[in-house]
C-alpha positions in Angstrom: 0.0 0.0 0.0 1.4 3.4 -1.0 1.1 6.1 1.6 2.4 9.5 2.6 2.7 10.6 6.2 1.9 14.3 6.5 0.5 16.9 8.9 -3.2 16.9 9.1 -5.2 19.6 7.4 -8.5 21.1 8.4 -10.3 19.3 5.6 -9.0 15.9 6.9 -11.0 16.1 10.1 -14.0 14.1 8.8 -11.8 11.2 8.0 -9.9 11.6 11.2 -13.2 11.5 13.1 -14.1 8.3 11.2 -10.9 6.6 12.4 -11.6 7.8 16.0 -15.0 6.2 15.7 -13.5 3.0 14.3 -11.1 2.8 17.3 -13.9 3.3 19.7 -15.9 0.4 18.2 -12.7 -1.7 18.4 -12.4 -0.9 22.1 -16.1 -1.8 22.6 -16.9 1.9 23.3 -18.6 2.8 20.1 -21.1 5.1 21.8 -18.5 6.9 23.9 -17.2 9.3 21.2 -18.6 12.8 22.0 -16.1 14.9 20.0 -17.4 16.1 16.6 -15.7 17.0 13.3 -16.4 20.6 14.2 -14.7 20.1 17.6 -11.7 18.6 15.9 -11.5 21.5 13.5 -11.8 24.1 16.1 -9.4 22.5 18.6 -6.8 21.5 16.0 -6.9 24.6 13.8 -8.4 27.4 15.8 -6.7 30.3 17.6 -5.5 27.9 20.3 -4.3 24.6 18.9 -5.0 21.9 21.5 -3.5 19.1 19.4 -1.3 18.3 16.5 -2.1 15.4 14.1 -0.3 13.4 11.5 -2.1 11.3 8.9 -1.3 8.4 6.7 -2.7 9.4 3.4 -3.4 6.7 0.8 -5.1 6.5 -2.6 -8.1 5.2 -0.6 -8.1 8.2 1.8 -6.7 8.6 5.3 -6.0 5.2 6.8 -4.1 6.2 9.9 -3.6 9.0 12.4 -1.3 10.0 15.2 -2.8 12.7 17.4 -0.5 14.3 20.0 -0.5 17.2 22.4 2.0 19.0 24.6 2.4 18.2 28.3 4.9 19.1 31.0 6.6 16.8 33.4 7.6 18.1 36.8 10.5 15.7 36.7 11.6 15.9 33.1 10.3 19.1 31.5 8.5 19.3 28.1 7.0 16.1 26.9 4.3 15.2 24.3 1.4 12.8 24.8 0.4 10.5 22.0 -3.4 10.4 22.5 -4.1 7.9 19.8 -2.2 6.0 17.1 -4.9 4.6 14.9 -4.6 2.5 11.7 -7.8 1.4 10.0 -8.2 -2.4 10.3 -8.2 -2.7 6.5 -4.8 -1.0 6.3 -2.9 -2.8 9.0 0.2 -4.7 8.1 1.5 -2.2 5.6 3.8 -0.2 7.9 1.5 2.8 8.5 1.6 2.4 12.3 5.4 2.2 12.3 5.6 5.2 9.9 3.2 7.3 12.1 5.1 6.4 15.3 8.4 7.3 13.6 6.9 10.7 12.6 5.8 11.4 16.2 9.2 10.4 17.6 11.0 12.6 15.0 8.6 15.5 15.8 9.3 15.1 19.5 13.0 15.0 19.0 12.8 18.2 16.9 10.9 19.9 19.7 13.5 18.7 22.2 11.0 16.9 24.4 12.3 14.7 27.2 9.7 12.0 26.8 6.8 10.8 24.8 3.9 9.2 26.7 0.9 7.2 25.7 -1.5 4.5 27.1 -2.5 1.1 25.7 -5.3 -1.1 26.9 -3.9 -4.1 28.9 -5.9 -6.5 26.7 -4.6 -5.1 23.4 -1.6 -7.5 23.1 -1.0 -6.8 19.4 -0.5 -3.1 20.3 1.6 -3.9 23.3 3.8 -6.2 21.2 4.1 -3.5 18.5 5.1 -0.8 21.0 7.6 -3.0 22.8 9.2 -4.0 19.5 9.8 -0.3 18.8 11.7 0.0 22.1 8.8 1.6 24.2 8.5 0.6 27.8 5.0 -0.5 28.8 4.7 0.4 32.4 2.2 -2.2 33.8 2.6 -1.0 37.3 0.9 2.4 36.7 -2.8 2.9 36.6 -4.6 5.6 34.6 -6.6 8.0 36.8 -9.4 10.1 35.3 -12.3 12.4 36.3 -15.0 12.5 33.6 -17.5 15.3 33.4 -19.7 13.8 36.1 -16.7 13.1 38.2 -15.6 16.7 38.0 -19.0 17.9 38.9 -19.4 15.5 41.8 -15.9 16.3 43.1 -16.6 20.0 43.2 -20.0 19.5 44.8 -18.5 17.3 47.6 -15.3 19.3 48.0 -16.5 22.9 48.2 -14.0 25.3 49.8 
């Protein structure tokens, strides 16, 4: 499969959203996607860019994405977070995932970041194997902690100052 890895453009966001939805279905969370194409456009290309995105562009359209954003480590300094590395199921096995990850790592090095972080579901053994084969360290002794919108609201209601 021929492809080009490039920076995403505004008009790519419909296809980017489609891949996000495909990932959600794969993770048995098909109804959990709340972000819209308009949100992606506003957040990725508005006055304040909240994320940066690379795409794997093929003759059949965009078949992969790597969506990242900036973070700061109190121990290390500037880092980037790889929110999602997605390759459409029909395009797996052609090197798109490796090429997208390579682009993210090059981008991070160019920025001078001290680390690149991301999460992987503990049951997604193919992804874990892929990341470890690239030299990434899967830290199985860390748990992800989140407050969703309801959690934020409940926290503030219970912890008024």
